ROTI-413375 format. One record per residue (C-alpha): residue number from 1; residue in one letter; chain; x, y, z. Coordinates in nm, 2 decimals, padded with zeros to 4 digits. Example, Ala and Ser with C-alpha at 12.3 -4.5 7.8 and 13.67 -1.06 7.14 Angstrom:
<zadrens>
<zadren 1 "a" "A" <01.23 -00.45 00.78>>
<zadren 2 "s" "A" <01.37 -00.11 00.71>>
</zadrens>
This chain:
<zadrens>
<zadren 1 "m" "A" <00.99 00.87 -01.93>>
<zadren 2 "l" "A" <00.65 01.01 -02.05>>
<zadren 3 "r" "A" <00.73 01.37 -01.90>>
<zadren 4 "v" "A" <01.07 01.37 -02.09>>
<zadren 5 "l" "A" <00.89 01.29 -02.42>>
<zadren 6 "a" "A" <00.62 01.54 -02.37>>
<zadren 7 "i" "A" <00.88 01.82 -02.29>>
<zadren 8 "g" "A" <01.08 01.72 -02.60>>
<zadren 9 "f" "A" <00.78 01.75 -02.82>>
<zadren 10 "v" "A" <00.68 02.11 -02.70>>
<zadren 11 "a" "A" <01.03 02.22 -02.76>>
<zadren 12 "a" "A" <01.06 02.08 -03.11>>
<zadren 13 "g" "A" <00.71 02.23 -03.20>>
<zadren 14 "a" "A" <00.81 02.58 -03.11>>
<zadren 15 "f" "A" <01.02 02.60 -03.44>>
<zadren 16 "l" "A" <00.72 02.51 -03.64>>
<zadren 17 "r" "A" <00.44 02.74 -03.51>>
<zadren 18 "p" "A" <00.43 03.12 -03.50>>
<zadren 19 "q" "A" <00.55 03.28 -03.16>>
<zadren 20 "s" "A" <00.18 03.39 -03.09>>
<zadren 21 "a" "A" <00.06 03.04 -03.10>>
<zadren 22 "p" "A" <-00.01 02.92 -02.76>>
<zadren 23 "s" "A" <00.19 02.65 -02.60>>
<zadren 24 "p" "A" <00.03 02.30 -02.55>>
<zadren 25 "k" "A" <-00.06 02.24 -02.18>>
<zadren 26 "a" "A" <00.21 02.06 -01.99>>
<zadren 27 "p" "A" <00.10 01.71 -01.86>>
<zadren 28 "r" "A" <-00.03 01.71 -01.51>>
<zadren 29 "p" "A" <00.24 01.57 -01.28>>
<zadren 30 "s" "A" <00.17 01.24 -01.12>>
<zadren 31 "p" "A" <00.10 01.23 -00.75>>
<zadren 32 "p" "A" <00.41 01.18 -00.52>>
<zadren 33 "r" "A" <00.46 00.83 -00.41>>
<zadren 34 "c" "A" <00.53 00.70 -00.06>>
<zadren 35 "v" "A" <00.91 00.65 00.00>>
<zadren 36 "s" "A" <00.96 00.29 00.07>>
<zadren 37 "v" "A" <01.22 00.21 00.34>>
<zadren 38 "y" "A" <01.30 -00.12 00.51>>
<zadren 39 "s" "A" <01.62 -00.10 00.72>>
<zadren 40 "v" "A" <01.72 -00.35 00.98>>
<zadren 41 "p" "A" <02.09 -00.38 01.09>>
<zadren 42 "r" "A" <02.19 -00.73 01.03>>
<zadren 43 "g" "A" <02.58 -00.74 00.99>>
<zadren 44 "p" "A" <02.84 -00.80 00.92>>
<zadren 45 "t" "A" <02.88 -00.96 01.26>>
<zadren 46 "i" "A" <03.01 -01.28 01.43>>
<zadren 47 "g" "A" <02.85 -01.60 01.42>>
<zadren 48 "t" "A" <02.89 -01.96 01.56>>
<zadren 49 "t" "A" <02.83 -02.30 01.40>>
<zadren 50 "l" "A" <02.58 -02.53 01.56>>
<zadren 51 "a" "A" <02.63 -02.86 01.41>>
<zadren 52 "a" "A" <02.91 -03.12 01.39>>
<zadren 53 "r" "A" <02.91 -03.09 01.01>>
<zadren 54 "v" "A" <02.82 -02.76 00.85>>
<zadren 55 "n" "A" <02.83 -02.75 00.47>>
<zadren 56 "v" "A" <02.96 -02.41 00.32>>
<zadren 57 "r" "A" <02.80 -02.40 -00.02>>
<zadren 58 "s" "A" <02.87 -02.17 -00.32>>
<zadren 59 "g" "A" <02.51 -02.03 -00.32>>
<zadren 60 "p" "A" <02.20 -02.00 -00.10>>
<zadren 61 "s" "A" <02.05 -02.34 -00.19>>
<zadren 62 "t" "A" <02.12 -02.73 -00.10>>
<zadren 63 "t" "A" <02.14 -02.77 -00.48>>
<zadren 64 "d" "A" <02.46 -02.55 -00.49>>
<zadren 65 "a" "A" <02.81 -02.71 -00.45>>
<zadren 66 "v" "A" <02.97 -02.78 -00.12>>
<zadren 67 "l" "A" <03.28 -02.57 -00.10>>
<zadren 68 "f" "A" <03.42 -02.70 00.23>>
<zadren 69 "q" "A" <03.28 -02.79 00.59>>
<zadren 70 "l" "A" <03.30 -02.67 00.93>>
<zadren 71 "g" "A" <03.26 -02.83 01.26>>
<zadren 72 "e" "A" <03.05 -02.73 01.57>>
<zadren 73 "l" "A" <03.12 -02.42 01.77>>
<zadren 74 "q" "A" <03.34 -02.25 01.52>>
<zadren 75 "t" "A" <03.33 -01.88 01.49>>
<zadren 76 "v" "A" <03.29 -01.70 01.15>>
<zadren 77 "t" "A" <03.22 -01.37 01.02>>
<zadren 78 "v" "A" <02.84 -01.34 00.89>>
<zadren 79 "q" "A" <02.87 -01.11 00.58>>
<zadren 80 "e" "A" <02.52 -01.11 00.47>>
<zadren 81 "r" "A" <02.22 -01.23 00.68>>
<zadren 82 "g" "A" <01.92 -01.38 00.54>>
<zadren 83 "a" "A" <01.58 -01.19 00.62>>
<zadren 84 "c" "A" <01.35 -01.47 00.66>>
<zadren 85 "s" "A" <01.19 -01.59 00.99>>
<zadren 86 "d" "A" <01.21 -01.96 00.90>>
<zadren 87 "a" "A" <01.57 -02.04 01.00>>
<zadren 88 "e" "A" <01.58 -02.38 00.82>>
<zadren 89 "d" "A" <01.49 -02.18 00.48>>
<zadren 90 "c" "A" <01.72 -01.90 00.56>>
<zadren 91 "w" "A" <02.08 -01.87 00.44>>
<zadren 92 "h" "A" <02.36 -01.65 00.55>>
<zadren 93 "r" "A" <02.69 -01.57 00.36>>
<zadren 94 "i" "A" <02.99 -01.63 00.57>>
<zadren 95 "e" "A" <03.37 -01.59 00.58>>
<zadren 96 "a" "A" <03.57 -01.86 00.76>>
<zadren 97 "g" "A" <03.91 -01.71 00.68>>
<zadren 98 "p" "A" <04.10 -01.59 00.39>>
<zadren 99 "g" "A" <03.96 -01.73 00.07>>
<zadren 100 "r" "A" <03.71 -01.93 00.27>>
<zadren 101 "q" "A" <03.37 -01.80 00.18>>
<zadren 102 "g" "A" <03.02 -01.93 00.11>>
<zadren 103 "w" "A" <02.66 -01.99 00.22>>
<zadren 104 "v" "A" <02.53 -02.17 00.53>>
<zadren 105 "s" "A" <02.18 -02.26 00.61>>
<zadren 106 "g" "A" <02.04 -02.06 00.89>>
<zadren 107 "g" "A" <01.95 -02.37 01.10>>
<zadren 108 "l" "A" <02.33 -02.45 01.14>>
<zadren 109 "l" "A" <02.44 -02.09 01.23>>
<zadren 110 "q" "A" <02.35 -01.85 01.53>>
<zadren 111 "p" "A" <02.44 -01.51 01.42>>
<zadren 112 "g" "A" <02.56 -01.24 01.67>>
<zadren 113 "f" "A" <02.70 -01.49 01.91>>
<zadren 114 "s" "A" <03.07 -01.58 01.98>>
<zadren 115 "v" "A" <03.14 -01.94 02.09>>
<zadren 116 "e" "A" <03.16 -01.83 02.46>>
<zadren 117 "e" "A" <02.84 -01.64 02.44>>
<zadren 118 "l" "A" <02.66 -01.92 02.28>>
<zadren 119 "v" "A" <02.78 -02.17 02.54>>
<zadren 120 "r" "A" <02.67 -01.93 02.81>>
<zadren 121 "m" "A" <02.33 -01.89 02.66>>
<zadren 122 "r" "A" <02.30 -02.29 02.64>>
<zadren 123 "a" "A" <02.37 -02.30 03.01>>
<zadren 124 "l" "A" <02.05 -02.08 03.07>>
<zadren 125 "a" "A" <01.85 -02.33 02.84>>
<zadren 126 "p" "A" <01.62 -02.48 02.78>>
<zadren 127 "a" "A" <01.37 -02.20 02.82>>
<zadren 128 "i" "A" <01.06 -02.04 02.65>>
<zadren 129 "l" "A" <01.02 -01.67 02.64>>
<zadren 130 "f" "A" <00.64 -01.54 02.60>>
<zadren 131 "d" "A" <00.49 -01.21 02.54>>
<zadren 132 "v" "A" <00.22 -01.14 02.78>>
<zadren 133 "r" "A" <-00.04 -00.91 02.62>>
<zadren 134 "r" "A" <-00.30 -00.75 02.84>>
<zadren 135 "s" "A" <-00.60 -00.53 02.73>>
<zadren 136 "l" "A" <-00.82 -00.31 02.92>>
<zadren 137 "a" "A" <-01.06 -00.26 02.62>>
<zadren 138 "p" "A" <-01.31 -00.54 02.54>>
<zadren 139 "v" "A" <-01.18 -00.75 02.26>>
<zadren 140 "a" "A" <-01.34 -01.03 02.03>>
<zadren 141 "d" "A" <-01.22 -01.30 02.24>>
<zadren 142 "d" "A" <-01.35 -01.18 02.58>>
<zadren 143 "d" "A" <-01.61 -01.45 02.58>>
<zadren 144 "r" "A" <-01.34 -01.71 02.56>>
<zadren 145 "c" "A" <-01.10 -01.53 02.77>>
<zadren 146 "p" "A" <-01.25 -01.33 03.06>>
<zadren 147 "s" "A" <-00.93 -01.22 03.19>>
<zadren 148 "r" "A" <-00.83 -01.02 02.86>>
<zadren 149 "a" "A" <-00.48 -01.15 02.91>>
<zadren 150 "y" "A" <-00.30 -01.38 02.65>>
<zadren 151 "v" "A" <00.03 -01.53 02.61>>
<zadren 152 "e" "A" <00.20 -01.58 02.27>>
<zadren 153 "p" "A" <00.55 -01.75 02.22>>
<zadren 154 "i" "A" <00.85 -01.53 02.12>>
<zadren 155 "v" "A" <01.14 -01.77 02.10>>
<zadren 156 "e" "A" <01.27 -02.10 02.25>>
<zadren 157 "i" "A" <01.62 -02.08 02.40>>
<zadren 158 "s" "A" <01.80 -02.39 02.34>>
<zadren 159 "q" "A" <02.10 -02.50 02.13>>
<zadren 160 "r" "A" <02.01 -02.16 01.96>>
<zadren 161 "l" "A" <01.74 -01.89 01.94>>
<zadren 162 "a" "A" <01.48 -02.11 01.79>>
<zadren 163 "p" "A" <01.14 -01.99 01.64>>
<zadren 164 "p" "A" <00.84 -02.17 01.77>>
<zadren 165 "p" "A" <00.64 -02.35 01.53>>
<zadren 166 "s" "A" <00.36 -02.20 01.32>>
<zadren 167 "g" "A" <00.00 -02.29 01.40>>
<zadren 168 "v" "A" <-00.26 -02.44 01.18>>
<zadren 169 "e" "A" <-00.55 -02.26 01.05>>
<zadren 170 "p" "A" <-00.86 -02.37 01.25>>
<zadren 171 "e" "A" <-01.05 -02.48 00.92>>
<zadren 172 "s" "A" <-00.76 -02.66 00.78>>
<zadren 173 "t" "A" <-00.78 -03.02 00.69>>
<zadren 174 "i" "A" <-00.41 -03.08 00.71>>
<zadren 175 "p" "A" <-00.30 -03.28 01.02>>
<zadren 176 "m" "A" <-00.13 -03.10 01.27>>
<zadren 177 "p" "A" <00.26 -03.15 01.26>>
<zadren 178 "e" "A" <00.39 -03.35 01.52>>
<zadren 179 "g" "A" <00.65 -03.07 01.62>>
<zadren 180 "l" "A" <00.35 -02.85 01.68>>
<zadren 181 "r" "A" <00.17 -03.12 01.89>>
<zadren 182 "r" "A" <00.48 -03.15 02.10>>
<zadren 183 "f" "A" <00.52 -02.79 02.15>>
<zadren 184 "l" "A" <00.17 -02.74 02.27>>
<zadren 185 "r" "A" <00.21 -03.05 02.50>>
<zadren 186 "t" "A" <00.51 -02.90 02.65>>
<zadren 187 "y" "A" <00.41 -02.54 02.70>>
<zadren 188 "f" "A" <00.04 -02.49 02.69>>
<zadren 189 "q" "A" <-00.12 -02.75 02.94>>
<zadren 190 "p" "A" <-00.39 -02.59 03.14>>
<zadren 191 "g" "A" <-00.25 -02.50 03.49>>
<zadren 192 "r" "A" <00.11 -02.46 03.37>>
<zadren 193 "r" "A" <00.27 -02.16 03.54>>
<zadren 194 "y" "A" <00.53 -01.90 03.41>>
<zadren 195 "r" "A" <00.71 -01.66 03.59>>
<zadren 196 "l" "A" <00.70 -01.28 03.48>>
<zadren 197 "l" "A" <01.03 -01.12 03.42>>
<zadren 198 "g" "A" <01.06 -00.77 03.58>>
<zadren 199 "s" "A" <00.76 -00.81 03.81>>
<zadren 200 "p" "A" <00.77 -00.90 04.20>>
<zadren 201 "t" "A" <00.90 -01.24 04.26>>
<zadren 202 "e" "A" <00.53 -01.38 04.32>>
<zadren 203 "a" "A" <00.38 -01.25 04.01>>
<zadren 204 "s" "A" <00.31 -01.52 03.75>>
<zadren 205 "v" "A" <00.07 -01.62 03.47>>
<zadren 206 "t" "A" <-00.11 -01.95 03.45>>
<zadren 207 "i" "A" <-00.25 -02.11 03.15>>
<zadren 208 "v" "A" <-00.62 -02.14 03.12>>
<zadren 209 "k" "A" <-00.66 -02.27 02.79>>
<zadren 210 "r" "A" <-00.51 -02.27 02.45>>
<zadren 211 "l" "A" <-00.64 -02.01 02.18>>
<zadren 212 "d" "A" <-00.57 -01.92 01.82>>
<zadren 213 "l" "A" <-00.47 -01.58 01.80>>
<zadren 214 "s" "A" <-00.47 -01.57 01.44>>
<zadren 215 "c" "A" <-00.48 -01.79 01.13>>
<zadren 216 "v" "A" <-00.13 -01.94 01.20>>
<zadren 217 "s" "A" <-00.02 -01.84 01.54>>
<zadren 218 "v" "A" <-00.06 -02.03 01.87>>
<zadren 219 "g" "A" <-00.15 -01.87 02.22>>
<zadren 220 "a" "A" <-00.34 -01.93 02.53>>
<zadren 221 "c" "A" <-00.57 -01.73 02.76>>
<zadren 222 "v" "A" <-00.39 -01.70 03.10>>
<zadren 223 "r" "A" <-00.47 -01.60 03.46>>
<zadren 224 "l" "A" <-00.25 -01.32 03.60>>
<zadren 225 "e" "A" <-00.14 -01.37 03.97>>
<zadren 226 "g" "A" <00.04 -01.13 04.19>>
<zadren 227 "a" "A" <00.11 -00.75 04.14>>
<zadren 228 "v" "A" <00.08 -00.68 03.76>>
<zadren 229 "a" "A" <00.04 -00.36 03.60>>
<zadren 230 "a" "A" <-00.30 -00.29 03.43>>
<zadren 231 "a" "A" <-00.22 -00.31 03.05>>
<zadren 232 "g" "A" <00.07 -00.35 02.80>>
<zadren 233 "h" "A" <00.33 -00.61 02.76>>
<zadren 234 "l" "A" <00.53 -00.83 02.99>>
<zadren 235 "l" "A" <00.77 -01.11 02.95>>
<zadren 236 "a" "A" <00.71 -01.45 03.10>>
<zadren 237 "t" "A" <00.93 -01.77 03.11>>
<zadren 238 "d" "A" <00.98 -02.10 03.25>>
<zadren 239 "s" "A" <01.35 -02.06 03.33>>
<zadren 240 "p" "A" <01.45 -01.97 03.70>>
<zadren 241 "r" "A" <01.80 -01.87 03.55>>
<zadren 242 "l" "A" <01.70 -01.57 03.33>>
<zadren 243 "a" "A" <01.78 -01.26 03.50>>
<zadren 244 "p" "A" <01.51 -00.99 03.57>>
<zadren 245 "p" "A" <01.55 -00.68 03.35>>
<zadren 246 "p" "A" <01.67 -00.36 03.49>>
<zadren 247 "a" "A" <01.43 -00.12 03.64>>
<zadren 248 "a" "A" <01.28 00.08 03.37>>
<zadren 249 "r" "A" <01.08 00.42 03.39>>
<zadren 250 "a" "A" <00.88 00.61 03.14>>
<zadren 251 "l" "A" <01.04 00.88 02.94>>
<zadren 252 "s" "A" <01.05 01.23 03.11>>
<zadren 253 "a" "A" <00.92 01.52 02.92>>
<zadren 254 "e" "A" <01.28 01.62 02.84>>
<zadren 255 "d" "A" <01.36 01.26 02.71>>
<zadren 256 "s" "A" <01.04 01.27 02.50>>
<zadren 257 "q" "A" <01.13 01.58 02.33>>
<zadren 258 "r" "A" <01.48 01.45 02.26>>
<zadren 259 "a" "A" <01.35 01.12 02.13>>
<zadren 260 "a" "A" <01.10 01.29 01.91>>
<zadren 261 "a" "A" <01.39 01.50 01.76>>
<zadren 262 "l" "A" <01.61 01.21 01.69>>
<zadren 263 "a" "A" <01.35 01.01 01.54>>
<zadren 264 "r" "A" <01.24 01.30 01.29>>
<zadren 265 "a" "A" <01.62 01.32 01.21>>
<zadren 266 "r" "A" <01.64 00.96 01.13>>
<zadren 267 "f" "A" <01.34 00.97 00.91>>
<zadren 268 "q" "A" <01.50 01.27 00.72>>
<zadren 269 "a" "A" <01.83 01.07 00.69>>
<zadren 270 "h" "A" <01.60 00.80 00.50>>
<zadren 271 "g" "A" <01.46 01.05 00.25>>
<zadren 272 "l" "A" <01.13 01.10 00.43>>
<zadren 273 "r" "A" <01.15 01.49 00.41>>
<zadren 274 "a" "A" <00.86 01.52 00.19>>
<zadren 275 "s" "A" <00.63 01.31 00.42>>
<zadren 276 "l" "A" <00.74 01.52 00.74>>
<zadren 277 "a" "A" <00.68 01.85 00.52>>
<zadren 278 "q" "A" <00.32 01.77 00.51>>
<zadren 279 "g" "A" <00.30 01.85 00.89>>
<zadren 280 "s" "A" <00.23 01.50 00.99>>
<zadren 281 "p" "A" <00.25 01.48 01.37>>
<zadren 282 "l" "A" <00.51 01.23 01.48>>
<zadren 283 "e" "A" <00.38 01.02 01.75>>
<zadren 284 "l" "A" <00.60 00.85 02.02>>
<zadren 285 "y" "A" <00.45 00.51 02.04>>
<zadren 286 "e" "A" <00.64 00.39 02.34>>
<zadren 287 "g" "A" <00.96 00.48 02.53>>
<zadren 288 "i" "A" <01.15 00.37 02.83>>
<zadren 289 "a" "A" <01.46 00.46 03.01>>
<zadren 290 "a" "A" <01.67 00.16 03.15>>
<zadren 291 "d" "A" <02.05 00.08 03.21>>
<zadren 292 "l" "A" <02.09 -00.20 02.97>>
<zadren 293 "d" "A" <02.46 -00.25 03.02>>
<zadren 294 "g" "A" <02.51 -00.19 03.39>>
<zadren 295 "d" "A" <02.72 00.11 03.36>>
<zadren 296 "g" "A" <02.50 00.33 03.57>>
<zadren 297 "a" "A" <02.36 00.54 03.29>>
<zadren 298 "r" "A" <02.00 00.47 03.15>>
<zadren 299 "e" "A" <01.96 00.42 02.78>>
<zadren 300 "l" "A" <01.65 00.54 02.60>>
<zadren 301 "i" "A" <01.46 00.29 02.39>>
<zadren 302 "v" "A" <01.22 00.45 02.17>>
<zadren 303 "a" "A" <00.95 00.35 01.92>>
<zadren 304 "a" "A" <00.81 00.64 01.71>>
<zadren 305 "g" "A" <00.63 00.69 01.38>>
<zadren 306 "f" "A" <00.38 00.90 01.18>>
<zadren 307 "t" "A" <00.11 00.87 00.94>>
<zadren 308 "s" "A" <00.08 01.13 00.65>>
<zadren 309 "p" "A" <-00.27 01.13 00.50>>
<zadren 310 "r" "A" <-00.38 01.26 00.15>>
<zadren 311 "v" "A" <-00.49 01.61 00.22>>
<zadren 312 "a" "A" <-00.55 01.74 -00.12>>
<zadren 313 "e" "A" <-00.54 01.61 -00.48>>
<zadren 314 "g" "A" <-00.17 01.58 -00.59>>
<zadren 315 "a" "A" <-00.05 01.58 -00.22>>
<zadren 316 "l" "A" <00.13 01.31 -00.06>>
<zadren 317 "p" "A" <-00.07 00.98 -00.05>>
<zadren 318 "d" "A" <-00.13 00.79 00.27>>
<zadren 319 "c" "A" <00.21 00.69 00.40>>
<zadren 320 "a" "A" <00.33 00.57 00.72>>
<zadren 321 "a" "A" <00.68 00.54 00.88>>
<zadren 322 "r" "A" <00.83 00.39 01.19>>
<zadren 323 "v" "A" <01.15 00.37 01.37>>
<zadren 324 "a" "A" <01.29 00.21 01.69>>
<zadren 325 "l" "A" <01.61 00.36 01.86>>
<zadren 326 "v" "A" <01.85 00.31 02.13>>
<zadren 327 "v" "A" <02.04 00.59 02.26>>
<zadren 328 "d" "A" <02.34 00.52 02.46>>
<zadren 329 "g" "A" <02.30 00.67 02.83>>
<zadren 330 "r" "A" <02.66 00.75 02.86>>
<zadren 331 "t" "A" <02.78 00.86 02.50>>
<zadren 332 "g" "A" <02.45 00.99 02.35>>
<zadren 333 "d" "A" <02.52 00.77 02.06>>
<zadren 334 "v" "A" <02.20 00.69 01.84>>
<zadren 335 "q" "A" <02.13 00.37 01.67>>
<zadren 336 "e" "A" <01.85 00.24 01.49>>
<zadren 337 "l" "A" <01.71 -00.10 01.57>>
<zadren 338 "w" "A" <01.43 -00.08 01.29>>
<zadren 339 "t" "A" <01.30 00.16 01.03>>
<zadren 340 "s" "A" <01.03 00.10 00.78>>
<zadren 341 "a" "A" <00.81 00.33 00.57>>
<zadren 342 "g" "A" <00.56 00.27 00.30>>
<zadren 343 "d" "A" <00.17 00.26 00.26>>
<zadren 344 "a" "A" <-00.03 00.33 00.55>>
<zadren 345 "e" "A" <-00.17 -00.02 00.56>>
<zadren 346 "m" "A" <00.16 -00.14 00.67>>
<zadren 347 "g" "A" <00.03 -00.14 01.02>>
<zadren 348 "p" "A" <-00.05 00.09 01.32>>
<zadren 349 "r" "A" <00.28 00.07 01.51>>
<zadren 350 "d" "A" <00.57 -00.12 01.66>>
<zadren 351 "e" "A" <00.58 -00.21 02.02>>
<zadren 352 "i" "A" <00.86 -00.25 02.29>>
<zadren 353 "v" "A" <00.78 -00.59 02.44>>
<zadren 354 "g" "A" <01.07 -00.59 02.71>>
<zadren 355 "l" "A" <01.42 -00.65 02.80>>
<zadren 356 "v" "A" <01.59 -00.99 02.84>>
<zadren 357 "d" "A" <01.95 -01.12 02.90>>
<zadren 358 "v" "A" <01.96 -01.43 02.69>>
<zadren 359 "d" "A" <02.32 -01.53 02.76>>
<zadren 360 "g" "A" <02.37 -01.39 03.11>>
<zadren 361 "d" "A" <02.64 -01.14 03.00>>
<zadren 362 "g" "A" <02.48 -00.85 03.19>>
<zadren 363 "v" "A" <02.39 -00.67 02.87>>
<zadren 364 "f" "A" <02.01 -00.69 02.80>>
<zadren 365 "e" "A" <01.86 -00.75 02.47>>
<zadren 366 "v" "A" <01.55 -00.56 02.34>>
<zadren 367 "v" "A" <01.25 -00.74 02.21>>
<zadren 368 "l" "A" <01.02 -00.57 01.96>>
<zadren 369 "r" "A" <00.68 -00.66 01.83>>
<zadren 370 "v" "A" <00.68 -00.54 01.46>>
<zadren 371 "v" "A" <00.32 -00.51 01.33>>
<zadren 372 "g" "A" <00.25 -00.53 00.94>>
<zadren 373 "y" "A" <-00.05 -00.54 00.74>>
<zadren 374 "e" "A" <-00.26 -00.79 00.93>>
<zadren 375 "a" "A" <00.04 -00.97 01.06>>
<zadren 376 "w" "A" <00.31 -00.93 01.32>>
<zadren 377 "e" "A" <00.65 -01.06 01.41>>
<zadren 378 "y" "A" <00.90 -01.06 01.70>>
<zadren 379 "h" "A" <01.25 -00.93 01.67>>
<zadren 380 "l" "A" <01.53 -00.96 01.93>>
<zadren 381 "f" "A" <01.82 -00.70 01.90>>
<zadren 382 "r" "A" <02.16 -00.76 02.08>>
<zadren 383 "r" "A" <02.46 -00.52 02.12>>
<zadren 384 "v" "A" <02.75 -00.69 01.93>>
<zadren 385 "g" "A" <03.09 -00.50 01.92>>
<zadren 386 "g" "A" <02.94 -00.18 02.02>>
<zadren 387 "r" "A" <02.66 -00.21 01.77>>
<zadren 388 "w" "A" <02.28 -00.31 01.81>>
<zadren 389 "l" "A" <02.20 -00.59 01.56>>
<zadren 390 "e" "A" <01.90 -00.80 01.50>>
<zadren 391 "v" "A" <02.00 -01.15 01.61>>
<zadren 392 "y" "A" <01.65 -01.32 01.58>>
<zadren 393 "a" "A" <01.32 -01.27 01.40>>
<zadren 394 "g" "A" <01.03 -01.52 01.42>>
<zadren 395 "a" "A" <00.70 -01.62 01.56>>
<zadren 396 "g" "A" <00.40 -01.38 01.55>>
<zadren 397 "g" "A" <00.12 -01.44 01.32>>
<zadren 398 "g" "A" <-00.14 -01.32 01.08>>
<zadren 399 "c" "A" <-00.40 -01.41 00.81>>
</zadrens>
């Protein structure tokens, strides 16, 4: 608006001054800003009700009127998904048939699963899924955890994909909620053992002691047992029924070049051409090739990004952008799991935690650890009707 007014003033003044009079200086253009992008595929998709009586309301609040009710294990179309991690405070806009639309509380609906798929998932429950994080470099907690190996809960597989309870800040005077106490008694007792998915059958982790990994997250120091890679992420579970993930390999040089080109194309599609034009190197954070659907062709799962620093006055300010992709091994179809862009403080990178088949259908879901500014969160993506959609977000921590 200021620039438009200034140009108008110069144009009008030209009729009042002699032609030889110098024109006023044009205002200095403001520095370009980061393009803000936040894109997570969430629907529309199918969903299944979880309770015997599900109120469908006129709006996303318990104060909104009840339009009609649904019973348990009814399939609906999820038109709009809530973006919150706490399912009890999250609302989904659904359609249960012609003229039957409204809002349902997140705790009463499991998006991304048909009735048959949800029943199959419940047959594998109960189960807990942990992220096992290992570090080769010294970290602050080495004195409390000499093994440099930690577990953090991702999701409980029960009647639905349920987020674990949040922790309590160590200095807090608020009493620990009973739900958190019960969770810690169930999963974090010293000596409790969990098997590692995708590792030799004898490989496992054993709880040594509980640790606070951040202000509001719960975790534990663990002891690694068996043949385990040196560093990175692994998935651990207490369920003997969850299938081991398919064999995965690192990306070849050809795969890496292809993945980088695809990531750059996705950034450009989101309007980040100016950032890329600054010559910022695109970094492939992680990439694996694995047959996710058992068709004999390996999919590429890729996490990539770049940071564009301010190189001169008026140049692009510090910006960061990240994307996670799945490339179909047979068709070459490229689908985004997650794309975000904004200030460089948004976080260093997103990480591929692992692959898991939560409902036993033979198609493996992808687990990402999405890192933000002093915080992180886990996301689970599932192929629904040929599209990869986020079906769970939760856990993690931060301060």
